C-alpha positions in Angstrom: 0.0 0.0 0.0 1.3 3.5 -0.8 2.3 5.6 2.1 0.8 9.0 2.9 3.4 11.7 2.8 4.0 13.3 6.2 4.7 16.7 4.7 2.4 19.8 4.8 -0.4 20.3 2.4 1.4 22.7 0.1 4.4 20.4 -0.1 2.3 17.4 -0.9 0.3 19.4 -3.6 3.5 20.5 -5.2 4.7 16.8 -5.3 1.4 15.8 -6.9 1.8 18.4 -9.6 5.4 17.5 -10.3 4.5 13.8 -10.7 1.4 14.6 -12.7 3.4 16.6 -15.2 5.9 13.7 -15.6 3.2 11.1 -16.0 1.0 13.1 -18.4 3.9 14.0 -20.6 4.9 10.3 -20.7 1.5 8.6 -21.0 -0.9 11.3 -22.0 -3.8 12.8 -19.9 -6.4 10.2 -20.9 -4.1 7.3 -20.1 -3.0 8.5 -16.7 -5.2 7.5 -13.8 -5.4 9.2 -10.4 -4.6 5.8 -8.8 -1.4 5.7 -10.8 -0.6 9.3 -9.8 -1.2 8.6 -6.1 1.1 5.6 -6.2 3.9 7.5 -8.0 3.6 10.4 -5.6 3.7 8.0 -2.6 0.1 8.7 -1.5 -2.9 6.7 -0.5 -5.2 6.3 -3.5 -7.9 8.7 -2.1 -5.5 11.4 -1.0 -5.5 13.1 -4.4 -9.1 14.2 -3.8 -8.0 16.3 -0.9 -6.4 18.6 -3.4 -8.3 18.0 -6.7 -11.9 17.0 -7.3 -11.1 15.3 -10.5 -8.5 14.7 -13.2 -10.0 17.5 -15.1 -9.5 19.8 -12.1 -5.9 18.8 -11.9 -5.2 19.3 -15.6 -6.8 22.8 -15.5 -4.7 23.7 -12.5 -1.5 22.6 -14.2 -2.2 24.6 -17.4 -3.5 27.7 -15.6 -0.5 27.7 -13.2 1.9 27.4 -16.1 0.5 30.3 -18.1 0.1 32.5 -15.0 3.7 31.7 -14.1 4.9 32.9 -17.5 3.0 36.1 -17.3 4.1 36.9 -13.7 7.8 36.1 -14.5 7.8 38.2 -17.6 6.5 41.2 -15.6 9.3 40.7 -13.2 12.1 40.7 -15.8 10.6 43.0 -18.5 13.0 45.9 -19.2 11.7 49.4 -18.2 12.0 50.8 -21.7 9.8 51.7 -24.6 12.5 50.6 -27.1 10.9 47.7 -29.2 14.3 46.2 -30.0 15.4 45.9 -26.4 12.0 44.5 -25.5 12.0 41.9 -28.3 15.5 40.8 -27.3 14.4 40.4 -23.7 11.2 38.6 -24.6 13.1 36.1 -26.8 15.6 35.5 -24.1 12.9 35.0 -21.5 10.7 32.7 -23.7 13.5 30.4 -24.9 14.9 30.1 -21.4 11.5 29.3 -19.9 10.7 26.8 -22.6 14.0 24.9 -22.3 13.7 24.7 -18.6 10.0 23.5 -18.5 9.8 21.3 -21.5 7.2 18.9 -19.9 5.0 21.8 -18.8 5.1 23.3 -22.3 4.4 19.9 -23.9 1.3 19.4 -21.7 0.1 22.9 -22.3 0.2 22.4 -26.1 -0.9 18.8 -26.4 -3.5 18.6 -23.6 -5.3 21.9 -24.1 -7.8 19.9 -26.2 -8.6 17.7 -23.1 -10.0 20.6 -21.1 -13.7 21.0 -20.6 -15.1 24.2 -22.2 -15.0 26.5 -19.1 -11.4 25.5 -18.3 -10.4 25.7 -22.0 -11.6 29.3 -22.2 -9.7 30.3 -19.1 -6.4 28.9 -20.4 -6.9 30.3 -23.9 -7.5 33.7 -22.3 -4.2 33.5 -20.5 -2.5 32.3 -23.7 -3.9 35.3 -25.6 -2.6 37.6 -22.8 0.9 36.1 -23.3 0.7 36.4 -27.1 -0.3 40.0 -26.7 3.0 40.8 -25.1 4.9 39.9 -28.3 2.3 41.4 -30.6 2.4 44.7 -28.7 6.2 44.7 -29.0 6.1 44.0 -32.7 3.4 46.6 -33.3 5.5 49.2 -31.5 8.5 48.3 -33.6 6.4 48.8 -36.8 5.2 52.1 -35.6 8.7 53.2 -34.8 9.8 51.9 -38.2 12.3 49.6 -36.5 10.5 46.5 -37.7 9.1 45.7 -41.2 6.1 43.4 -41.0 3.1 42.8 -43.3 0.9 41.9 -40.3 2.2 42.0 -36.6 -0.4 39.4 -35.5 0.7 36.9 -38.1 4.3 37.7 -37.3 3.5 37.0 -33.6 2.4 33.5 -34.4 5.4 32.9 -36.6 7.9 34.1 -34.0 6.3 32.3 -31.2 6.2 29.0 -33.2 9.9 29.3 -33.9 10.9 30.2 -30.3 8.6 27.5 -28.7 9.8 24.8 -31.1 13.0 24.6 -29.1 11.3 22.5 -26.4 10.7 19.7 -28.9 14.4 19.0 -29.4 16.5 20.7 -26.7 18.5 18.4 -24.4 20.4 19.6 -21.4 23.1 17.2 -22.1 23.4 18.3 -25.8 26.6 19.8 -27.3 25.1 23.3 -27.6 24.8 25.2 -24.2 21.5 26.8 -23.3 22.8 30.4 -23.5 24.0 29.8 -27.1 20.7 28.4 -28.1 19.0 31.4 -26.6 21.4 33.7 -28.6 20.7 31.9 -31.8 17.0 32.0 -31.5 17.0 35.7 -30.5 19.1 36.6 -33.5 16.9 34.6 -35.9 13.8 36.4 -34.5 15.4 39.8 -34.9 16.4 38.9 -38.5 12.8 38.0 -39.2 11.4 41.4 -38.2 14.1 44.1 -38.3 13.8 46.8 -41.0 17.6 46.6 -41.2 19.0 43.1 -40.3 21.8 43.1 -37.7 25.4 43.2 -39.1 27.3 39.9 -38.8 30.2 40.1 -36.3 33.5 38.4 -36.9 35.0 37.2 -40.2 
C-alpha cells in the first residue's frame, strides 16, 4: 500500500503536480489515472481528492498555473523601456529560457489543451492570448517606430512564437550546444525576421 506523505499540504500538492506533469507528458492525460498518480507520488489512493476534485480539475490547475507563471515572471524581468528592439531581445531570451527549462509543462500545455472542458479551456486560452499579446504589442511598437518591417504584426507574432517555442521539442540539457548559445541563436533569428535593417554579422 502506498504511504501517505507526512509533509504539509502545500508540499504534498507540489509533489502531486510534479509527478502529474511527468506522467501526463509520458503517457498522456487520458491514459494516466489518479490511482497511478497517487502511487507514483507516494500517497494513499484517495488522498489526491483532498487537493483536486477530478483529473479535469488537476489538468486545468496545471495549465493555468503554467500560463500565470509565465505572465508573472515576464512582468518581473521586463525591461523598463519603450524601445521595441530591447523589449524583443528580452522577450526572446525569456521565452526560450523558460521553454528549455520547463519542457514537460510546455508539452502538456500544447498537447492537452484539447482535453480541457469548455470553461477551463476558455480560461487557459484567455491566458495564452494575454501572453501572445506581449509579443504582438512589442512587434506593433516596432512597426510604428519603423524599426520592424512586417506585413501583419499578429501573423508575425504566431510565426515568431512558433519558432521560439519549437526549441522545447528537441532541446536536451546534455546536448553539445549550451542553453545560452541556443537562446542567442533563437533571438538573432527572431530579430532577422522582423528588423527593417538586419543586424550586421560580427566576426569574419
